[in-house]
C-alpha positions as CSV (number, residue, x, y, z in Angstrom):
1,M,86.4,115.1,90.3
2,E,84.0,117.3,92.3
3,Q,83.9,117.7,96.0
4,H,80.5,116.1,96.4
5,E,81.7,113.0,94.4
6,V,84.8,112.6,96.7
7,E,82.5,113.0,99.8
8,R,80.0,110.4,98.5
9,I,82.7,107.9,97.7
10,A,84.4,108.5,101.1
11,R,81.2,108.0,103.0
12,A,80.4,104.8,101.2
13,T,83.9,103.4,101.6
14,L,84.1,104.3,105.3
15,R,80.7,102.7,105.8
16,E,82.2,99.5,104.3
17,L,85.1,99.8,106.8
18,G,82.6,100.0,109.7
19,V,83.3,103.7,110.4
20,A,80.4,105.9,111.5
21,T,80.4,108.6,108.8
22,S,78.3,111.3,110.4
23,S,81.3,113.6,110.8
24,I,83.3,113.8,107.5
25,T,84.8,116.9,106.1
26,V,86.2,117.0,102.5
27,T,88.3,119.9,101.5
28,Q,90.4,120.6,98.4
29,D,94.1,121.1,98.9
30,P,95.8,124.0,97.3
31,Q,97.3,121.6,94.8
32,P,94.9,120.7,92.0
33,G,93.6,117.1,92.2
34,Q,94.3,116.6,95.9
35,W,91.7,116.4,98.6
36,R,91.7,116.0,102.4
37,V,89.2,113.8,104.1
38,Q,88.9,114.5,107.8
39,I,87.0,111.9,109.8
40,G,85.4,112.6,113.2
41,G,86.9,116.0,113.9
42,G,90.5,114.8,113.4
43,H,90.2,111.1,114.3
44,A,91.8,110.4,110.9
45,N,93.1,112.5,108.1
46,L,93.4,111.1,104.6
47,K,95.0,112.7,101.6
48,I,93.3,111.6,98.3
49,R,94.7,112.3,94.9
50,C,92.2,112.4,92.1
51,G,91.3,114.6,89.1
52,Q,89.6,114.4,85.8
53,G,89.3,110.9,84.7
54,S,89.8,109.4,88.1
55,T,87.5,106.5,88.9
56,A,85.5,105.9,92.1
57,Q,87.5,102.7,92.5
58,W,90.8,104.6,92.5
59,V,89.5,106.9,95.3
60,R,88.1,104.0,97.2
61,A,91.4,102.1,97.0
62,Q,93.3,105.1,98.4
63,I,90.8,105.5,101.3
64,F,91.1,101.7,102.2
65,E,94.9,101.8,102.0
66,Q,95.3,105.0,104.1
67,Y,92.6,104.3,106.7
68,L,93.8,100.7,107.3
69,G,97.4,101.9,107.4
70,Q,96.7,104.3,110.3
71,G,95.5,101.6,112.6
């Protein structure tokens, strides 16, 4: 999965959660298939696992689980 895809899915999912998505940074971890999503300059940090063949639903589910688990 490409960075722009992870970012697009993250923005849409966070919008569903009612989070203002103006400040999202998506970076690839050194380990293949792992991404970090930083929200609001450090407000929340999510670690997403996805690679070739991963679906948008899988990424979305991880974001929901991790974001809601931080609150």
